[in-house]
Each structure stands twice: as C-alpha cells, then as structure tokens.
py3Dmol code that shows the C-alpha trace and the ligand (Angstrom):
import py3Dmol

protein = """\
ATOM      1  CA  UNK A   1       0.122   0.132  -0.061  1.00  0.00           C
ATOM      2  CA  UNK A   2       1.317   3.301  -0.811  1.00  0.00           C
ATOM      3  CA  UNK A   3       2.413   5.735   2.236  1.00  0.00           C
ATOM      4  CA  UNK A   4       1.882   9.114   0.304  1.00  0.00           C
ATOM      5  CA  UNK A   5      -0.677  10.133   2.651  1.00  0.00           C
ATOM      6  CA  UNK A   6       1.259   9.534   5.863  1.00  0.00           C
ATOM      7  CA  UNK A   7       1.729  12.673   8.007  1.00  0.00           C
ATOM      8  CA  UNK A   8       5.353  12.815   7.388  1.00  0.00           C
ATOM      9  CA  UNK A   9       4.477  13.197   3.609  1.00  0.00           C
ATOM     10  CA  UNK A  10       2.024  15.790   4.317  1.00  0.00           C
ATOM     11  CA  UNK A  11       4.660  17.904   6.373  1.00  0.00           C
ATOM     12  CA  UNK A  12       5.404  21.294   4.799  1.00  0.00           C
ATOM     13  CA  UNK A  13       8.724  20.984   2.613  1.00  0.00           C
ATOM     14  CA  UNK A  14      11.667  22.848   4.036  1.00  0.00           C
ATOM     15  CA  UNK A  15      13.608  22.874   0.931  1.00  0.00           C
ATOM     16  CA  UNK A  16      12.630  26.209   0.134  1.00  0.00           C
ATOM     17  CA  UNK A  17      15.400  28.880   0.258  1.00  0.00           C
ATOM     18  CA  UNK A  18      15.643  31.242   3.025  1.00  0.00           C
ATOM     19  CA  UNK A  19      13.887  34.479   2.327  1.00  0.00           C
ATOM     20  CA  UNK A  20      17.384  36.475   2.905  1.00  0.00           C
ATOM     21  CA  UNK A  21      18.826  34.679  -0.131  1.00  0.00           C
ATOM     22  CA  UNK A  22      16.523  36.821  -2.466  1.00  0.00           C
ATOM     23  CA  UNK A  23      18.248  39.927  -1.176  1.00  0.00           C
ATOM     24  CA  UNK A  24      21.707  39.032  -0.233  1.00  0.00           C
ATOM     25  CA  UNK A  25      23.838  41.019  -2.529  1.00  0.00           C
ATOM     26  CA  UNK A  26      27.155  38.970  -1.723  1.00  0.00           C
ATOM     27  CA  UNK A  27      25.238  35.895  -2.751  1.00  0.00           C
ATOM     28  CA  UNK A  28      24.130  37.710  -5.911  1.00  0.00           C
ATOM     29  CA  UNK A  29      27.659  38.547  -6.833  1.00  0.00           C
ATOM     30  CA  UNK A  30      28.667  35.233  -6.280  1.00  0.00           C
ATOM     31  CA  UNK A  31      25.974  33.912  -8.627  1.00  0.00           C
ATOM     32  CA  UNK A  32      26.835  36.115 -11.299  1.00  0.00           C
ATOM     33  CA  UNK A  33      30.442  35.250 -11.170  1.00  0.00           C
ATOM     34  CA  UNK A  34      29.990  31.448 -11.082  1.00  0.00           C
ATOM     35  CA  UNK A  35      26.795  31.030 -12.914  1.00  0.00           C
ATOM     36  CA  UNK A  36      26.417  33.822 -15.510  1.00  0.00           C
ATOM     37  CA  UNK A  37      29.853  35.013 -16.242  1.00  0.00           C
ATOM     38  CA  UNK A  38      31.609  31.559 -16.618  1.00  0.00           C
ATOM     39  CA  UNK A  39      29.964  30.532 -20.046  1.00  0.00           C
ATOM     40  CA  UNK A  40      28.891  32.328 -23.164  1.00  0.00           C
ATOM     41  CA  UNK A  41      27.065  35.589 -22.855  1.00  0.00           C
ATOM     42  CA  UNK A  42      24.473  37.239 -25.028  1.00  0.00           C
ATOM     43  CA  UNK A  43      25.957  40.233 -26.914  1.00  0.00           C
ATOM     44  CA  UNK A  44      23.169  40.851 -29.378  1.00  0.00           C
ATOM     45  CA  UNK A  45      21.204  39.413 -32.169  1.00  0.00           C
ATOM     46  CA  UNK A  46      22.282  39.261 -35.770  1.00  0.00           C
ATOM     47  CA  UNK A  47      19.241  41.221 -36.887  1.00  0.00           C
ATOM     48  CA  UNK A  48      20.471  44.270 -34.995  1.00  0.00           C
ATOM     49  CA  UNK A  49      23.105  44.545 -37.804  1.00  0.00           C
ATOM     50  CA  UNK A  50      21.340  43.032 -40.941  1.00  0.00           C
ATOM     51  CA  UNK A  51      23.232  44.653 -43.769  1.00  0.00           C
ATOM     52  CA  UNK A  52      26.968  45.128 -44.413  1.00  0.00           C
ATOM     53  CA  UNK A  53      28.218  47.978 -43.018  1.00  0.00           C
ATOM     54  CA  UNK A  54      25.654  48.067 -40.097  1.00  0.00           C
ATOM     55  CA  UNK A  55      26.818  48.881 -36.493  1.00  0.00           C
ATOM     56  CA  UNK A  56      25.068  48.570 -33.093  1.00  0.00           C
ATOM     57  CA  UNK A  57      26.799  49.669 -29.786  1.00  0.00           C
ATOM     58  CA  UNK A  58      26.069  47.558 -26.880  1.00  0.00           C
ATOM     59  CA  UNK A  59      24.140  50.129 -24.365  1.00  0.00           C
ATOM     60  CA  UNK A  60      24.421  47.845 -21.523  1.00  0.00           C
ATOM     61  CA  UNK A  61      28.265  47.893 -21.925  1.00  0.00           C
ATOM     62  CA  UNK A  62      28.301  51.709 -22.005  1.00  0.00           C
ATOM     63  CA  UNK A  63      28.810  51.426 -25.597  1.00  0.00           C
ATOM     64  CA  UNK A  64      32.302  50.077 -25.085  1.00  0.00           C
ATOM     65  CA  UNK A  65      31.875  47.416 -27.553  1.00  0.00           C
ATOM     66  CA  UNK A  66      29.783  47.204 -30.777  1.00  0.00           C
ATOM     67  CA  UNK A  67      28.387  44.755 -33.261  1.00  0.00           C
ATOM     68  CA  UNK A  68      29.681  45.526 -37.005  1.00  0.00           C
ATOM     69  CA  UNK A  69      28.681  43.480 -39.881  1.00  0.00           C
ATOM     70  CA  UNK A  70      31.162  43.275 -42.470  1.00  0.00           C
ATOM     71  CA  UNK A  71      31.037  41.392 -46.032  1.00  0.00           C
ATOM     72  CA  UNK A  72      32.646  38.237 -44.047  1.00  0.00           C
ATOM     73  CA  UNK A  73      30.184  38.153 -41.171  1.00  0.00           C
ATOM     74  CA  UNK A  74      29.455  40.005 -37.708  1.00  0.00           C
ATOM     75  CA  UNK A  75      32.306  40.842 -35.472  1.00  0.00           C
ATOM     76  CA  UNK A  76      32.159  42.080 -31.794  1.00  0.00           C
ATOM     77  CA  UNK A  77      34.735  44.731 -31.575  1.00  0.00           C
ATOM     78  CA  UNK A  78      35.765  47.802 -29.344  1.00  0.00           C
ATOM     79  CA  UNK A  79      34.026  50.915 -29.754  1.00  0.00           C
ATOM     80  CA  UNK A  80      37.039  52.789 -28.082  1.00  0.00           C
ATOM     81  CA  UNK A  81      39.390  54.465 -30.510  1.00  0.00           C
ATOM     82  CA  UNK A  82      43.281  53.135 -30.201  1.00  0.00           C
ATOM     83  CA  UNK A  83      44.446  56.614 -30.190  1.00  0.00           C
ATOM     84  CA  UNK A  84      43.108  58.354 -27.080  1.00  0.00           C
ATOM     85  CA  UNK A  85      40.428  56.162 -26.157  1.00  0.00           C
ATOM     86  CA  UNK A  86      37.560  58.341 -27.611  1.00  0.00           C
ATOM     87  CA  UNK A  87      34.153  56.458 -28.027  1.00  0.00           C
ATOM     88  CA  UNK A  88      33.618  56.314 -31.724  1.00  0.00           C
ATOM     89  CA  UNK A  89      29.926  55.542 -32.515  1.00  0.00           C
ATOM     90  CA  UNK A  90      26.641  56.251 -30.851  1.00  0.00           C
ATOM     91  CA  UNK A  91      23.582  53.826 -31.002  1.00  0.00           C
ATOM     92  CA  UNK A  92      23.036  52.165 -34.413  1.00  0.00           C
ATOM     93  CA  UNK A  93      23.944  53.040 -38.168  1.00  0.00           C
ATOM     94  CA  UNK A  94      25.465  52.266 -41.152  1.00  0.00           C
ATOM     95  CA  UNK A  95      29.067  53.270 -42.306  1.00  0.00           C
ATOM     96  CA  UNK A  96      31.735  52.375 -44.930  1.00  0.00           C
ATOM     97  CA  UNK A  97      34.341  52.633 -42.213  1.00  0.00           C
ATOM     98  CA  UNK A  98      34.696  53.486 -38.438  1.00  0.00           C
ATOM     99  CA  UNK A  99      35.893  57.081 -38.290  1.00  0.00           C
ATOM    100  CA  UNK A 100      36.879  58.397 -34.803  1.00  0.00           C
ATOM    101  CA  UNK A 101      35.165  61.832 -34.421  1.00  0.00           C
ATOM    102  CA  UNK A 102      38.211  63.321 -32.367  1.00  0.00           C
ATOM    103  CA  UNK A 103      41.427  62.995 -34.824  1.00  0.00           C
ATOM    104  CA  UNK A 104      39.797  60.958 -37.636  1.00  0.00           C
ATOM    105  CA  UNK A 105      41.706  57.672 -37.018  1.00  0.00           C
ATOM    106  CA  UNK A 106      39.952  55.286 -39.554  1.00  0.00           C
ATOM    107  CA  UNK A 107      39.357  51.864 -39.072  1.00  0.00           C
ATOM    108  CA  UNK A 108      37.812  49.377 -41.627  1.00  0.00           C
ATOM    109  CA  UNK A 109      34.783  47.335 -40.758  1.00  0.00           C
ATOM    110  CA  UNK A 110      37.119  44.529 -39.515  1.00  0.00           C
ATOM    111  CA  UNK A 111      38.689  46.856 -37.047  1.00  0.00           C
ATOM    112  CA  UNK A 112      42.022  47.467 -38.915  1.00  0.00           C
ATOM    113  CA  UNK A 113      43.390  50.829 -38.810  1.00  0.00           C
ATOM    114  CA  UNK A 114      43.663  52.087 -42.233  1.00  0.00           C
ATOM    115  CA  UNK A 115      44.552  55.704 -41.743  1.00  0.00           C
ATOM    116  CA  UNK A 116      45.824  58.030 -38.935  1.00  0.00           C
ATOM    117  CA  UNK A 117      45.886  61.658 -39.788  1.00  0.00           C
ATOM    118  CA  UNK A 118      49.241  63.647 -38.909  1.00  0.00           C
ATOM    119  CA  UNK A 119      51.112  60.495 -38.270  1.00  0.00           C
ATOM    120  CA  UNK A 120      53.826  59.739 -41.041  1.00  0.00           C
ATOM    121  CA  UNK A 121      53.310  55.907 -40.762  1.00  0.00           C
ATOM    122  CA  UNK A 122      50.085  54.196 -39.911  1.00  0.00           C
ATOM    123  CA  UNK A 123      50.524  53.001 -36.413  1.00  0.00           C
ATOM    124  CA  UNK A 124      49.717  49.103 -36.177  1.00  0.00           C
ATOM    125  CA  UNK A 125      46.981  49.650 -33.696  1.00  0.00           C
ATOM    126  CA  UNK A 126      43.559  47.538 -34.522  1.00  0.00           C
ATOM    127  CA  UNK A 127      40.445  47.829 -32.606  1.00  0.00           C
ATOM    128  CA  UNK A 128      40.422  45.035 -30.154  1.00  0.00           C
ATOM    129  CA  UNK A 129      38.474  42.078 -30.503  1.00  0.00           C
ATOM    130  CA  UNK A 130      40.235  39.690 -27.996  1.00  0.00           C
ATOM    131  CA  UNK A 131      40.428  40.562 -24.070  1.00  0.00           C
ATOM    132  CA  UNK A 132      43.147  38.290 -22.950  1.00  0.00           C
ATOM    133  CA  UNK A 133      43.412  37.519 -19.233  1.00  0.00           C
ATOM    134  CA  UNK A 134      46.979  36.439 -17.894  1.00  0.00           C
ATOM    135  CA  UNK A 135      46.381  34.135 -14.739  1.00  0.00           C
ATOM    136  CA  UNK A 136      49.052  34.197 -12.129  1.00  0.00           C
ATOM    137  CA  UNK A 137      52.226  32.466 -13.291  1.00  0.00           C
ATOM    138  CA  UNK A 138      53.064  29.070 -11.635  1.00  0.00           C
ATOM    139  CA  UNK A 139      56.428  27.899 -10.856  1.00  0.00           C
ATOM    140  CA  UNK A 140      58.438  30.930 -11.564  1.00  0.00           C
ATOM    141  CA  UNK A 141      60.109  33.200  -8.888  1.00  0.00           C
ATOM    142  CA  UNK A 142      58.546  36.651  -8.267  1.00  0.00           C
ATOM    143  CA  UNK A 143      62.027  38.041  -9.744  1.00  0.00           C
ATOM    144  CA  UNK A 144      61.402  36.068 -12.878  1.00  0.00           C
ATOM    145  CA  UNK A 145      57.779  36.452 -13.244  1.00  0.00           C
ATOM    146  CA  UNK A 146      58.038  40.471 -12.805  1.00  0.00           C
ATOM    147  CA  UNK A 147      59.753  41.260 -16.004  1.00  0.00           C
ATOM    148  CA  UNK A 148      57.731  38.350 -17.794  1.00  0.00           C
ATOM    149  CA  UNK A 149      54.627  39.939 -16.824  1.00  0.00           C
ATOM    150  CA  UNK A 150      55.560  43.489 -17.833  1.00  0.00           C
ATOM    151  CA  UNK A 151      56.777  42.268 -21.186  1.00  0.00           C
ATOM    152  CA  UNK A 152      53.598  40.425 -22.070  1.00  0.00           C
ATOM    153  CA  UNK A 153      51.782  43.672 -21.435  1.00  0.00           C
ATOM    154  CA  UNK A 154      54.045  45.539 -23.761  1.00  0.00           C
ATOM    155  CA  UNK A 155      54.035  43.004 -26.411  1.00  0.00           C
ATOM    156  CA  UNK A 156      50.219  42.425 -26.256  1.00  0.00           C
ATOM    157  CA  UNK A 157      49.628  46.121 -26.776  1.00  0.00           C
ATOM    158  CA  UNK A 158      52.190  46.255 -29.801  1.00  0.00           C
ATOM    159  CA  UNK A 159      49.950  43.418 -31.441  1.00  0.00           C
ATOM    160  CA  UNK A 160      46.703  44.902 -30.725  1.00  0.00           C
ATOM    161  CA  UNK A 161      45.685  42.556 -27.918  1.00  0.00           C
ATOM    162  CA  UNK A 162      43.817  43.870 -25.076  1.00  0.00           C
ATOM    163  CA  UNK A 163      44.548  42.561 -21.678  1.00  0.00           C
ATOM    164  CA  UNK A 164      41.774  42.140 -19.295  1.00  0.00           C
ATOM    165  CA  UNK A 165      42.232  42.695 -15.441  1.00  0.00           C
ATOM    166  CA  UNK A 166      42.176  39.614 -13.346  1.00  0.00           C
ATOM    167  CA  UNK A 167      38.302  40.526 -12.198  1.00  0.00           C
ATOM    168  CA  UNK A 168      37.316  41.436 -15.931  1.00  0.00           C
ATOM    169  CA  UNK A 169      34.437  39.553 -16.929  1.00  0.00           C
ATOM    170  CA  UNK A 170      34.891  40.417 -20.570  1.00  0.00           C
ATOM    171  CA  UNK A 171      38.051  38.089 -21.264  1.00  0.00           C
ATOM    172  CA  UNK A 172      37.337  35.994 -24.118  1.00  0.00           C
ATOM    173  CA  UNK A 173      40.641  33.767 -23.657  1.00  0.00           C
ATOM    174  CA  UNK A 174      42.599  33.003 -20.446  1.00  0.00           C
ATOM    175  CA  UNK A 175      46.340  32.197 -20.544  1.00  0.00           C
ATOM    176  CA  UNK A 176      47.647  30.069 -17.915  1.00  0.00           C
ATOM    177  CA  UNK A 177      51.473  29.673 -17.595  1.00  0.00           C
ATOM    178  CA  UNK A 178      53.624  27.037 -16.059  1.00  0.00           C
ATOM    179  CA  UNK A 179      57.355  27.400 -15.466  1.00  0.00           C
ATOM    180  CA  UNK A 180      60.434  25.537 -14.430  1.00  0.00           C
ATOM    181  CA  UNK A 181      64.204  25.718 -14.722  1.00  0.00           C
ATOM    182  CA  UNK A 182      66.839  23.053 -15.470  1.00  0.00           C
ATOM    183  CA  UNK A 183      70.396  23.524 -14.798  1.00  0.00           C
ATOM    184  CA  UNK A 184      73.030  21.361 -16.414  1.00  0.00           C
ATOM    185  CA  UNK A 185      76.497  22.252 -15.830  1.00  0.00           C
ATOM    186  CA  UNK A 186      76.618  25.986 -16.338  1.00  0.00           C
ATOM    187  CA  UNK A 187      73.424  26.338 -18.452  1.00  0.00           C
ATOM    188  CA  UNK A 188      70.088  27.063 -16.987  1.00  0.00           C
ATOM    189  CA  UNK A 189      67.048  26.524 -19.172  1.00  0.00           C
ATOM    190  CA  UNK A 190      63.654  27.840 -18.598  1.00  0.00           C
ATOM    191  CA  UNK A 191      61.043  25.548 -19.552  1.00  0.00           C
ATOM    192  CA  UNK A 192      57.553  26.864 -19.981  1.00  0.00           C
ATOM    193  CA  UNK A 193      54.031  25.769 -20.879  1.00  0.00           C
ATOM    194  CA  UNK A 194      51.065  27.907 -21.716  1.00  0.00           C
ATOM    195  CA  UNK A 195      47.625  26.683 -21.832  1.00  0.00           C
ATOM    196  CA  UNK A 196      44.971  28.611 -23.415  1.00  0.00           C
ATOM    197  CA  UNK A 197      41.479  28.556 -22.096  1.00  0.00           C
ATOM    198  CA  UNK A 198      37.993  29.817 -23.042  1.00  0.00           C
ATOM    199  CA  UNK A 199      35.905  31.401 -20.367  1.00  0.00           C
ATOM    200  CA  UNK A 200      34.120  28.203 -19.556  1.00  0.00           C
ATOM    201  CA  UNK A 201      37.380  26.908 -18.523  1.00  0.00           C
ATOM    202  CA  UNK A 202      37.986  24.526 -21.782  1.00  0.00           C
ATOM    203  CA  UNK A 203      41.531  24.423 -23.161  1.00  0.00           C
ATOM    204  CA  UNK A 204      41.767  25.691 -26.681  1.00  0.00           C
ATOM    205  CA  UNK A 205      45.162  25.622 -27.196  1.00  0.00           C
ATOM    206  CA  UNK A 206      48.797  25.062 -25.669  1.00  0.00           C
ATOM    207  CA  UNK A 207      51.862  27.030 -26.470  1.00  0.00           C
ATOM    208  CA  UNK A 208      55.285  25.544 -24.749  1.00  0.00           C
ATOM    209  CA  UNK A 209      59.053  26.072 -25.513  1.00  0.00           C
ATOM    210  CA  UNK A 210      62.307  26.568 -23.708  1.00  0.00           C
ATOM    211  CA  UNK A 211      64.727  29.171 -23.590  1.00  0.00           C
ATOM    212  CA  UNK A 212      68.233  29.036 -22.550  1.00  0.00           C
ATOM    213  CA  UNK A 213      69.129  31.627 -19.918  1.00  0.00           C
ATOM    214  CA  UNK A 214      72.561  33.515 -20.411  1.00  0.00           C
ATOM    215  CA  UNK A 215      74.267  32.640 -16.995  1.00  0.00           C
ATOM    216  CA  UNK A 216      73.910  35.347 -14.288  1.00  0.00           C
ATOM    217  CA  UNK A 217      76.871  34.833 -11.869  1.00  0.00           C
ATOM    218  CA  UNK A 218      77.554  31.558 -10.615  1.00  0.00           C
ATOM    219  CA  UNK A 219      74.091  30.477  -9.614  1.00  0.00           C
ATOM    220  CA  UNK A 220      71.812  28.082 -10.900  1.00  0.00           C
ATOM    221  CA  UNK A 221      67.919  27.944 -10.942  1.00  0.00           C
ATOM    222  CA  UNK A 222      65.823  31.044 -11.133  1.00  0.00           C
ATOM    223  CA  UNK A 223      68.650  33.187  -9.480  1.00  0.00           C
ATOM    224  CA  UNK A 224      70.423  32.503 -12.812  1.00  0.00           C
ATOM    225  CA  UNK A 225      67.636  33.729 -15.219  1.00  0.00           C
ATOM    226  CA  UNK A 226      68.182  37.184 -16.554  1.00  0.00           C
ATOM    227  CA  UNK A 227      65.069  39.397 -17.123  1.00  0.00           C
ATOM    228  CA  UNK A 228      66.123  39.307 -20.567  1.00  0.00           C
ATOM    229  CA  UNK A 229      65.248  35.732 -20.893  1.00  0.00           C
ATOM    230  CA  UNK A 230      61.817  35.925 -19.400  1.00  0.00           C
ATOM    231  CA  UNK A 231      61.241  38.959 -21.708  1.00  0.00           C
ATOM    232  CA  UNK A 232      62.232  37.099 -24.616  1.00  0.00           C
ATOM    233  CA  UNK A 233      59.597  34.371 -23.584  1.00  0.00           C
ATOM    234  CA  UNK A 234      56.922  37.065 -23.393  1.00  0.00           C
ATOM    235  CA  UNK A 235      57.650  38.148 -26.702  1.00  0.00           C
ATOM    236  CA  UNK A 236      57.527  34.659 -28.065  1.00  0.00           C
ATOM    237  CA  UNK A 237      54.437  34.056 -26.298  1.00  0.00           C
ATOM    238  CA  UNK A 238      52.446  36.744 -27.433  1.00  0.00           C
ATOM    239  CA  UNK A 239      53.584  36.359 -31.062  1.00  0.00           C
ATOM    240  CA  UNK A 240      52.705  32.638 -30.928  1.00  0.00           C
ATOM    241  CA  UNK A 241      49.171  33.343 -29.180  1.00  0.00           C
ATOM    242  CA  UNK A 242      48.479  36.103 -31.983  1.00  0.00           C
ATOM    243  CA  UNK A 243      49.624  33.654 -34.903  1.00  0.00           C
ATOM    244  CA  UNK A 244      47.254  30.960 -33.360  1.00  0.00           C
ATOM    245  CA  UNK A 245      44.415  33.611 -33.052  1.00  0.00           C
ATOM    246  CA  UNK A 246      44.752  34.614 -36.421  1.00  0.00           C
ATOM    247  CA  UNK A 247      44.918  30.927 -37.819  1.00  0.00           C
ATOM    248  CA  UNK A 248      41.846  29.769 -35.621  1.00  0.00           C
ATOM    249  CA  UNK A 249      39.846  32.982 -36.527  1.00  0.00           C
ATOM    250  CA  UNK A 250      40.457  32.178 -40.308  1.00  0.00           C
TER     251      UNK A 250
END
"""
ligand_1 = """\
4
FES
S 41.122 59.695 -29.958
Fe 40.353 58.725 -31.848
S 41.589 59.681 -33.356
Fe 42.284 60.658 -31.425
"""
view = py3Dmol.view(width=600, height=400)
view.addModel(protein, "pdb")
view.setStyle({"model": 0}, {"cartoon": {"style": "trace"}})
view.addModel(ligand_1, "xyz")
view.setStyle({"model": 1}, {"stick": {}})
view.zoomTo()
view.show()
C-alpha cells in the first residue's frame, strides 16, 4: 500500500530557500560570477546589424563594444579608439568605415586601422576584439615573473591585443603559464607551457617551449635567469598567441 498520505509526507517541505537569499548582495555577486559569467553571454542578435556596414553599440556595456557587420560576417569589437580612447559610434547606423570623431583615425569594418592623419606611418593599432586575461604565473620566482608579466603587457599592446584585468568578465581567452628551470653544468634553461582557455574553462590551445638563460653569476635555478630571458619568452608567447588566433579565426 502506498504511504503517500502519511503525516510525514504531508509535512511542509523545508527545501525552500530562506528569504534572505533573495536579497543578499554578496550571494548575488557570487552567482553572477560562478553561474552567469563563466559561460557564453548574449551580446546581441544578428538582426541588430542586418546589412553590411551596419553597426550597433552595446548600451549595456556603456557602448564600449559594438556589433559590426562586414562582408565576412559579424564582429564583436571595441568601440573605443586606439589613439586616445575616445568613443567612436553612438547607437546604431551604417558606415563604410569606422571614423573616430576626435582626430579622424579610420578603421575598416574588420577593425583594422587604415588611416591616421598627422602620423607619418599608420600605427599598427587595430580595434581590440580579444580581451586576454593572464592568470598568475605558476612555478617562476617573483623576480622572474615580474619582467615576464611586464613584457607580456607591452607585447600584447604592440600586437593590438587587449589585456583584461583579473576581475574583468569580458575576457574571451585566459592564458595560464607553468614554468620550471633545468640547470646542467653552467647552463640554465627555462621550460614553459602556456595553456589557453575559453571563459568556460575549456582548453583551446597549448604553447610550449624552452629558452636558454645566459648565466647570471655563478648561480643556478631561477637566480641564474636574467630578466631579458623572461622578456624573450613573453615576446614569443604573445607572437604565438597572435598567430594562433589569426589561424583559428581564419
Ligand atoms: S582619439 Fe580617436 S583619433 Fe584621436
């Protein structure tokens, strides 16, 4: 016989969340971080930019980014000029190029800078489409990680890659580096592995290599590694990341 009607089955369930859960700001921030910001997020509908040349700035991002349709498809790109960080477009519209109203730097619909008045050479500064976040470096000493991190930032800027802060939810890629050294005789070699993840934590690509460190004094391990060695690794890393990005995007 079924016991569905017994008194214990009829007791009110206490599985409901306590009322304060619906008003707790700390919990809300935790939910946003863990549930909503970890996965793909809605940027906009393709019908916002139905025709080539259409653009639509994202009001909920203070118009910092926009959707742009070019002949190849739709790009989600920065609406902030690479010259002096002016906002370029307001709302929606259609344009042949993206022209900054301040000093007339001009980008094509793929975000590539094609003209910079008053500059002898057009700087290599395209609109950012890839916020990259660098996770804390694992395995390297602070003395070695510091020049590495600084050079990663410099090189990324040169390559038109935007670095996202550690709490920035807009990152599209996360770079995690693992480092070690190997000393043989007088030679020390830095061995490194970088894993590139998407915001959901899926590994997309791996970059690895090693760099011989010109000896610094009569030491071994990290004290033997000069800042220039770490800077060279940073340059190679960003160059390889950019090459992979270009290949995977194409
Ligand atoms: S701020 Fe855009 S061209 Fe100067």
